[in-house]
C-alpha positions as CSV (number, residue, x, y, z in Angstrom):
1,M,-3.2,20.9,43.2
2,T,-2.1,23.2,45.9
3,D,1.7,22.6,44.8
4,R,0.7,23.4,40.8
5,R,2.4,26.8,39.7
6,V,0.9,28.6,36.7
7,R,3.4,31.3,35.5
8,G,2.7,34.5,36.5
9,S,0.2,32.9,39.6
10,R,0.8,34.7,42.8
11,T,-1.1,32.6,44.3
12,G,-1.6,28.6,45.3
13,R,-5.0,28.9,46.2
14,P,-6.5,26.2,43.7
15,I,-9.3,28.1,42.1
16,M,-7.0,31.1,41.5
17,V,-4.4,29.0,39.8
18,L,-7.1,27.3,37.6
19,L,-8.3,30.5,36.0
20,D,-5.0,32.1,35.7
21,L,-4.1,29.2,33.3
22,L,-7.3,29.7,31.7
23,G,-7.1,33.0,31.1
24,R,-3.7,32.7,29.4
25,R,-4.7,33.8,25.4
26,W,-5.5,30.6,23.9
27,A,-6.0,27.8,26.8
28,L,-9.8,28.0,26.5
29,R,-9.8,27.4,23.0
30,V,-7.5,24.3,22.8
31,L,-9.5,22.3,25.3
32,W,-12.3,23.1,23.6
33,E,-11.3,22.1,20.4
34,L,-10.4,19.1,21.9
35,R,-13.4,18.0,22.9
36,G,-14.0,16.1,20.0
37,G,-10.8,13.7,20.0
38,P,-7.4,14.1,19.5
39,L,-5.9,16.5,17.1
40,T,-2.3,16.4,15.5
41,S,-0.2,19.9,15.7
42,R,-1.2,21.3,12.3
43,A,-5.4,20.2,13.2
44,L,-5.0,21.8,16.2
45,R,-3.5,25.1,14.8
46,S,-6.0,25.2,11.8
47,A,-9.0,24.7,14.5
48,C,-7.8,27.7,17.1
49,D,-7.4,30.3,13.4
50,E,-3.8,29.6,12.5
51,A,-2.9,30.7,16.6
52,S,1.2,31.4,16.2
53,P,3.0,27.8,16.2
54,T,5.0,28.9,19.1
55,V,1.9,30.9,21.5
56,L,-0.1,27.0,20.9
57,Q,2.8,25.4,21.6
58,G,3.9,26.9,25.1
59,R,-0.3,26.5,26.1
60,L,0.2,22.6,25.2
61,A,3.1,22.6,27.7
62,E,0.9,24.1,30.2
63,L,-2.1,22.2,29.6
64,R,0.3,19.1,29.7
65,E,2.4,20.4,33.0
66,A,-1.3,20.7,34.5
67,G,-2.4,17.6,33.7
68,L,-5.3,18.6,31.4
69,V,-3.7,17.6,27.8
70,D,-1.9,14.9,27.2
71,H,0.0,13.7,23.7
72,S,0.3,10.6,22.0
73,T,2.5,10.2,18.7
74,G,0.7,9.2,16.0
75,Q,-2.4,10.7,17.8
76,G,-2.0,13.9,18.6
77,Y,-2.9,16.1,21.9
78,G,-6.1,14.8,23.6
79,L,-7.7,15.7,26.6
80,T,-7.1,13.2,30.1
81,A,-9.4,12.3,32.2
82,R,-9.1,15.7,34.2
83,G,-8.9,17.7,30.9
84,R,-12.6,16.0,30.2
85,E,-14.2,16.6,33.7
86,L,-12.9,20.0,33.4
87,L,-14.9,20.3,29.8
88,D,-18.3,19.2,31.7
89,A,-17.6,22.0,34.2
90,F,-18.2,23.9,31.2
91,A,-21.4,22.3,30.1
92,P,-23.3,24.9,32.0
93,L,-21.8,28.0,30.4
94,Y,-21.8,26.6,27.1
95,D,-25.6,26.0,28.0
96,F,-25.9,29.8,29.1
97,A,-23.9,31.2,25.9
98,E,-26.2,29.0,24.2
99,R,-29.3,31.0,25.3
100,W,-28.0,34.3,25.9
101,A,-26.9,34.2,22.0
102,G,-29.9,33.7,21.4
103,D,-31.9,36.8,23.4
104,K,-32.8,39.7,21.9
105,P,-30.8,42.6,22.9
106,A,-32.5,44.7,25.4
107,S,-33.5,48.6,24.1
108,S,-31.2,51.1,24.9
109,T,-33.3,53.5,24.1
110,T,-35.9,54.6,27.0
111,P,-39.1,55.8,26.8
112,G,-39.8,59.9,27.3
């Protein structure tokens, strides 16, 4: 992993390279949409709110190069074992987001 590079990443530290990759527009969304199984380019584009085909293909190429996504003729794009492992690592974040979304906002007014 230390030999992996991400366009725009200046570090070889694995966590920073991964964060640089995941911080790119649509990268996390692509991974998230593939969690249920492979999708064709068209289905993935639709799931990603009609992301630009050029941007989406760029993200898919980067995610494939990183070993997180693969492509098979007839089935489309899907997560690799490493991609599924990454999404499993996001499970606590997902749980947090669900709890956070259900919290009532704190009052912005102070007594007095």
